[in-house]
C-alpha positions in Angstrom: -31.1 5.1 -0.7 -29.2 8.1 0.7 -30.8 8.8 4.0 -30.1 5.1 5.0 -26.6 5.4 3.4 -25.9 8.3 5.5 -27.7 6.7 8.5 -24.7 3.6 8.2 -21.9 5.7 7.9 -22.6 7.8 10.9 -23.2 4.7 12.8 -20.0 2.4 11.4 -18.3 5.9 12.7 -19.5 6.1 15.9 -18.6 2.4 16.3 -15.3 2.5 15.6 -12.7 2.6 18.6 -12.3 5.9 20.4 -8.2 5.3 20.3 -8.1 4.7 16.8 -9.1 8.0 16.0 -7.2 10.1 19.1 -4.2 11.8 16.5 -4.1 14.1 14.0 -6.9 14.0 10.9 -6.3 13.8 7.2 -9.5 14.3 4.9 -10.4 14.8 1.2 -11.7 14.0 -1.8 -9.9 12.4 -4.4 -10.7 11.8 -8.4 -9.5 9.4 -10.3 -10.1 10.0 -13.9 -9.9 7.4 -16.6 -9.1 7.7 -19.9 -8.4 5.1 -22.5 -10.5 5.9 -25.7 -7.1 6.9 -27.5 -6.1 2.4 -27.3 -7.2 -0.2 -29.9 -10.9 -0.2 -30.0 -10.9 -3.3 -32.2 -10.2 -5.0 -28.8 -11.8 -5.1 -25.4 -10.3 -2.6 -22.7 -10.6 -3.7 -19.5 -9.7 -2.0 -16.1 -8.7 -3.0 -12.6 -8.4 -0.1 -10.2 -7.7 -0.6 -6.3 -10.5 0.4 -4.3 -10.9 2.3 -0.6 -13.0 0.9 2.1 -12.7 2.4 5.1 -11.4 0.7 8.4 -10.3 1.9 11.6 -8.0 3.9 10.4 -9.8 6.0 7.7 -13.4 6.5 6.6 -14.7 6.3 3.1 -17.6 8.2 2.0 -19.6 9.9 -1.1 -18.1 7.4 -3.0 -19.5 7.9 -7.3 -18.6 5.5 -10.4 -19.4 7.2 -13.4 -18.4 6.7 -16.9 -19.1 4.7 -20.6 -18.2 1.1 -19.5 -20.1 -1.7 -20.9 -19.5 -3.5 -17.2 -18.8 -2.4 -14.1 -18.7 -3.9 -10.7 -17.2 -3.8 -7.7 -15.3 -7.5 -6.5 -12.3 -8.6 -4.2 -9.1 -10.9 -4.9 -10.0 -14.8 -3.9 -6.6 -14.7 -1.3 -6.2 -11.1 0.2 -9.7 -9.7 0.1 -8.3 -6.7 -1.6 -11.5 -4.6 -3.2 -11.3 -4.0 -6.9 -13.7 -1.6 -9.3 -13.8 -3.5 -12.3 -14.4 -1.8 -15.6 -14.9 -3.4 -18.8 -15.8 -2.2 -23.2 -17.1 -3.8 -25.9 -15.0 -4.2 -29.3 -15.6 -0.9 -30.8 -16.3 0.9 -28.7 -14.7 4.7 -29.6 -15.0 6.5 -25.8 -13.0 4.5 -22.9 -14.0 6.8 -19.8 -14.4 6.7 -16.3 -14.5 8.4 -13.0 -14.1 7.3 -9.4 -14.8 9.7 -6.8 -14.6 9.6 -2.9 -13.7 11.1 0.1 -11.5 10.3 2.7 -11.0 10.7 6.7 -8.6 9.6 7.4 -6.1 9.4 11.1 -2.8 9.4 11.8 -1.9 5.6 13.1 0.4 5.8 16.7 0.7 2.0 18.1 3.8 2.2 20.8 1.8 0.9 24.2 3.7 -2.5 23.9 2.9 -4.9 26.4 5.4 -5.9 28.8 5.3 -9.9 27.7 4.2 -11.4 24.6 1.0 -13.3 24.4 1.3 -16.9 23.2 0.6 -17.5 19.6 0.0 -19.7 16.7 2.3 -18.9 13.0 -0.1 -21.4 11.6 -3.1 -18.4 11.9 -0.1 -15.8 9.9 0.3 -18.6 7.5 -0.2 -15.9 4.7 2.3 -13.3 6.5 5.2 -15.8 7.1 4.8 -17.3 3.3 7.6 -16.2 0.4 6.4 -14.3 -3.0 8.0 -14.2 -6.1 10.2 -11.3 -5.7 10.6 -11.7 -1.7 12.0 -15.3 -0.8 12.3 -16.0 2.6 15.0 -18.7 2.9 19.2 -18.4 1.2 20.8 -15.2 1.1 17.4 -13.3 3.5 17.4 -15.7 5.7 21.3 -16.0 6.4 20.2 -11.9 6.5 17.6 -11.9 9.5 19.3 -14.6 11.2 22.5 -12.1 11.1 20.4 -8.9 11.7 18.5 -11.1 14.9 21.0 -12.9 16.3 20.2 -12.9 20.3 16.9 -10.8 19.8 13.9 -13.8 21.3 10.7 -12.0 20.9 9.0 -10.5 18.2 9.3 -7.4 18.8 12.7 -7.2 19.2 13.2 -9.4 16.2 11.2 -6.6 14.0 12.9 -3.5 16.1 16.1 -5.3 14.4 15.2 -5.4 11.4 13.6 -2.2 11.4 16.8 -0.9 12.3 19.0 -2.4 9.7 17.1 -1.3 6.5 16.9 2.6 8.2 20.4 2.0 8.5 21.2 0.4 5.1 18.3 1.3 2.3 18.3 4.3 0.6 16.0 5.8 -1.5 16.7 6.3 -5.0 15.2 8.5 -6.9 15.3 7.7 -10.6 13.8 4.1 -10.3 10.2 3.8 -12.0 7.1 4.5 -9.6 7.3 2.9 -6.1 10.3 0.3 -7.6 9.2 -3.4 -8.0 10.1 -4.5 -5.0 12.6 -7.3 -5.6 14.4 -8.9 -2.5 17.5 -10.5 -4.2 18.2 -7.7 -6.3 18.2 -5.5 -3.8 20.3 -7.4 -1.2 23.2 -6.4 -4.0 22.0 -2.8 -4.3 19.8 -1.5 -1.6 18.8 1.5 -3.4 14.8 2.0 -4.4 11.9 3.3 -2.9 9.1 2.6 -1.0 7.5 -0.5 -2.9 11.6 -1.7 -2.5 12.8 -0.6 0.6 9.3 -2.9 2.5 9.9 -5.7 0.4 12.5 -5.9 2.1 12.1 -5.2 5.2 8.6 -7.8 4.7 10.9 -10.2 3.9 13.6 -10.7 6.7 10.7 -10.1 8.8 9.2 -12.9 7.5 12.4 -15.2 7.3 12.8 -14.2 11.4 9.0 -15.5 11.9 7.8 -12.3 12.2 4.5 -11.3 10.1 4.4 -8.6 8.4 3.0 -7.6 5.0 3.3 -4.5 2.8 0.1 -1.9 2.6 -0.4 0.1 -0.9 -2.1 3.7 -1.1 -2.0 6.6 -2.2 -0.8 10.1 -0.3 -3.3 12.6 0.6 -1.9 16.0 -0.5 -1.9 19.3 1.9 -3.3 22.0 -0.4 -6.5 23.5 -1.4 -6.1 20.9 -4.4 -3.0 19.4 -6.1 -2.5 16.5 -9.2 -1.7 13.2 -7.0 -1.2 11.1 -10.0 2.1 9.8 -9.4 1.8 10.1 -5.4 1.2 5.7 -4.8 2.9 5.3 -1.6 3.4 1.3 -0.4 4.1 1.2 4.0 4.4 -1.7 6.2 3.6 -3.6 9.2 4.1 -6.4 11.6 2.0 -8.4 13.6 2.5 -8.3 17.7 1.0 -11.8 19.2 -1.8 -10.4 22.3 -1.6 -6.5 21.0 -2.3 -5.2 17.2 -0.8 -4.6 13.4 2.3 -2.4 14.0 2.6 0.2 11.1 6.1 0.9 10.3 7.8 3.1 7.1 11.1 3.2 6.7 10.8 4.1 3.1 9.8 7.6 4.7 12.7 7.8 6.9 14.9 7.3 4.1 12.7 9.7 2.0 13.2 12.8 4.5 16.8 12.0 4.6 17.3 12.8 1.0 15.2 15.4 1.0 16.3 17.1 3.7 20.1 16.2 3.4 20.2 14.7 7.2 23.2 12.3 7.7 22.4 8.7 10.2 23.3 10.8 12.8 21.7 14.1 12.5 18.8 14.3 15.1 16.2 14.9 12.7 16.8 11.5 11.3 16.5 10.1 15.1 13.2 11.7 14.8 11.9 10.1 11.7 13.5 6.7 13.0 11.5 7.3 16.3 8.3 8.6 14.4 7.5 5.9 11.7 8.5 3.2 14.3 4.8 2.3 15.1 3.6 5.4 13.6 2.0 6.8 10.0 0.7 9.8 9.4 -2.4 10.9 8.4 -1.9 12.2 5.1 -1.9 8.5 3.1 -5.4 6.3 2.6 -4.8 2.9 1.8 -5.7 1.4 -1.7 -4.9 -2.3 -1.4 -2.7 -5.5 0.0 -1.4 -9.3 -1.4 1.5 -9.6 -3.7 1.2 -11.8 -6.8 -2.3 -11.0 -6.9 -4.8 -12.6 -9.3 -7.2 -10.3 -9.6 -11.0 -10.5 -10.3 -12.3 -10.9 -13.0 -8.5 -12.5 -13.6 -6.2 -10.5 -15.9 -4.5 -12.1 -18.6 -1.3 -13.9 -17.7 0.8 -13.9 -14.9 0.0 -12.7 -11.4 -0.2 -9.3 -10.8 3.2 -8.1 -8.8 1.7 -5.4 -6.7 -1.8 -3.7 -6.8 -0.8 -0.1 -5.7 -1.3 1.4 -9.3 -4.4 0.7 -11.6 -3.8 -2.0 -14.2 -5.6 -2.2 -18.0 -5.3 -4.5 -20.6 -6.5 -3.5 -24.4 -7.3 -7.2 -25.9 -4.3 -9.4 -24.2 -2.0 -6.4 -23.8 -0.8 -5.0 -20.7 -0.8 -0.9 -20.2 2.3 1.0 -19.0 0.7 1.7 -15.7 3.5 3.5 -14.4 2.8 6.7 -17.5 -0.3 8.4 -16.8 0.5 9.7 -20.4 -0.1 5.9 -22.3 -2.6 5.0 -19.6 -4.1 8.7 -19.4 -5.4 9.0 -16.0 -5.1 11.8 -13.5 -5.9 11.7 -10.1 -6.8 15.1 -7.9 -6.4 15.5 -4.0 -9.5 18.9 -3.7 -9.4 20.0 0.4 
């Protein structure tokens, strides 16, 4: 069985488009360790984890899942097909531990060879990427702003670029934001500071309001050292669809992050470099884990749909544990080269 799996992984790698593997690579093993033992043992415990899959930009291998759970399997949600590793512990279980480990080879993504003329397309084919979400409306003030930003722009590429530039110039990174931010677009238009989910939620909502298909991508950053604790390294980035071409990567949140970290002014040449790089580019130090907003997990969680699935999610009985507090939730993510 192991030989067959190795053969399948090799074939998948060889069949990937050559152009998709033309840049720099990041690689390593991520080990995710969870411990729900410290919570009420009189209630059933459930754990949902964003589960990595191979695609043309990343190769996932050597996946290992272990623990003392009563039940575990890989599922996906019905709307976005986001993969989910699910585990359940029965009432009375004294120990509740799970470890997920996988190796990733991640490719730098550069897509800027845009066609001179956009192809005809049917917005109905991208309805899910043009629709509003609970925290990302596309009408009212969002629509008004999108129309203002894209005034005079006639193509999808022109509209997306105008919105990207506006986000880079008007949003900012607020290091006091918890986690990656909730991505509440209307609140962010009043106070445009936040982290990656906040910044990309604004980009996506403005794009959709302007008729440009767009979506967020949720994952975690890879380390650059031999071993690093990446428990709080979750990241969100975005992409928009260019008809007749492909999904185009963007990351204005990393533009604003580098401006903050390196204390750069908008007119600084390095700011210009970052803006140019993250328009049509993603670095290789990230792994994609999940897609979608307002998710009903599988098996379904208790309560309302989940705003984003960039973090692990757990419930003890019907109570949700704070996924932004690894000490309460008790999980550790380790990266090793």
